[in-house]
C-alpha positions as CSV (number, residue, x, y, z in Angstrom):
1,M,119.0,94.5,75.0
2,R,115.2,95.2,74.2
3,K,114.4,98.4,75.4
4,F,110.5,98.5,74.3
5,V,107.7,96.2,72.9
6,E,106.4,97.2,69.5
7,V,103.0,96.1,68.6
8,R,100.5,96.8,65.7
9,K,97.4,98.6,66.8
10,G,94.7,95.9,66.3
11,A,96.9,93.0,65.8
12,R,95.6,89.6,67.5
13,D,98.9,88.9,69.1
14,S,99.3,92.6,70.3
15,T,97.7,92.0,73.9
16,E,99.8,88.9,74.4
17,S,103.1,90.7,73.4
18,V,102.3,93.5,75.6
19,N,101.6,91.3,78.6
20,L,104.6,89.2,78.2
21,W,106.6,92.3,78.2
22,F,104.9,93.8,81.0
23,A,105.9,90.6,82.9
24,H,109.5,91.0,82.0
25,C,109.7,94.4,82.8
26,E,108.1,93.9,86.2
27,R,110.8,90.7,86.8
28,Q,113.7,92.9,85.8
29,K,112.9,96.0,87.2
30,V,113.0,97.9,84.3
31,P,111.0,100.7,82.6
32,Y,107.8,99.4,81.0
33,V,107.7,101.3,77.3
34,T,105.4,100.3,74.4
35,V,105.2,101.6,70.6
36,T,101.9,100.9,69.2
37,C,102.4,101.3,65.5
38,R,99.4,102.3,62.9
39,T,100.0,102.7,59.1
40,K,102.6,105.5,59.4
41,L,102.4,106.8,62.8
42,A,102.9,105.1,66.1
43,D,102.5,106.1,69.9
44,V,105.1,105.7,72.6
45,E,104.2,104.7,76.1
46,W,105.9,104.6,79.6
47,D,104.0,103.4,82.7
48,H,105.6,103.1,86.0
49,I,103.6,100.2,87.1
50,S,106.1,97.5,86.4
51,Y,108.3,99.1,89.0
52,P,107.7,98.2,92.8
53,P,105.9,100.6,94.8
54,A,109.2,101.7,96.6
55,V,110.4,103.1,93.4
56,D,107.2,105.3,93.3
57,D,109.2,107.8,95.7
58,L,112.5,107.8,93.5
59,L,110.3,108.7,90.8
60,S,108.8,111.7,92.5
61,V,112.4,113.1,93.5
62,G,113.3,115.1,90.5
63,G,110.2,114.3,88.7
64,V,109.7,117.6,87.4
65,E,113.5,117.0,85.8
66,L,112.0,113.6,84.5
67,R,109.3,115.2,82.9
68,D,111.0,118.0,81.5
69,A,113.6,115.7,79.7
70,A,110.8,113.5,78.3
71,I,109.3,116.3,76.7
72,T,112.5,117.5,75.2
73,I,112.8,113.8,73.8
74,F,109.1,114.4,72.4
75,R,110.0,117.5,70.6
76,R,113.3,116.3,69.3
77,H,111.2,113.4,67.3
78,A,107.5,115.1,67.0
79,R,106.3,116.7,63.8
80,A,103.7,119.6,64.1
81,E,102.3,118.5,60.7
82,Q,101.7,115.0,62.0
83,G,99.1,116.3,64.8
84,A,102.1,114.8,67.6
85,E,100.9,115.4,71.0
86,F,102.3,114.4,74.8
87,T,101.1,113.9,78.2
88,A,104.1,113.7,80.6
89,S,104.7,113.5,84.3
90,D,106.7,111.6,86.9
91,R,104.9,108.4,86.5
92,L,103.5,108.4,83.1
93,V,104.6,109.5,79.7
94,S,102.6,109.3,76.3
95,F,103.8,110.5,72.9
96,R,101.0,110.2,70.2
97,N,101.4,110.3,66.6
98,L,105.2,110.1,66.0
99,E,106.3,108.9,62.8
100,I,107.2,104.8,63.3
101,P,111.0,105.3,63.0
102,A,111.0,108.5,65.5
103,A,108.7,106.6,67.8
104,R,111.4,103.7,67.7
105,K,114.0,106.4,68.6
106,A,111.9,108.0,71.3
107,A,111.1,104.7,73.2
108,E,114.7,104.1,73.4
109,E,115.5,107.5,74.8
110,L,112.7,107.1,77.1
111,Y,113.6,103.9,78.6
112,D,117.3,105.1,79.2
113,L,116.2,108.5,80.6
114,V,113.6,106.7,83.1
115,A,116.1,103.9,83.9
116,A,119.0,106.4,84.7
117,H,116.5,108.3,86.7
118,V,115.7,105.5,88.7
119,T,119.4,104.2,89.2
120,A,120.5,107.4,90.1
121,R,118.2,107.6,93.0
122,Q,118.6,104.2,94.3
123,T,120.9,103.3,97.3
124,P,123.1,100.5,96.2
125,A,122.4,97.2,98.4
126,S,126.4,96.3,97.9
127,A,127.6,99.6,99.3
128,P,129.7,99.1,102.4
129,T,128.1,100.9,105.2
130,P,130.4,103.9,106.4
131,H,132.0,103.3,109.8
132,T,133.0,106.2,111.9
133,L,135.8,106.3,114.4
């Protein structure tokens, strides 16, 4: 299962690839993660926009933990000498200037983090309603 789309910055087909990936994420209700590569470095981004509005509240619940875990992923893969930097909140994460192999790993981990965060906070629709006597 793919967890992110990877595009080359400035490539002619990058916009189409990103749009198709967004549509897939929106349909499947999964994290929308992109990796934009340059020659040696890449940027990783996750945006909550692929989720329905009801998920915004789920992202906010425990959002500090989500943000802190995203920062931990960044620190695991970033190299200061590459000028790596991040922006992170409960609905948007951006890692800049990671080496391409590290960016791919970070993107997978970020996808898994967000998916687990949302899943852990959803009420299973198929769960039986408890009855009281």
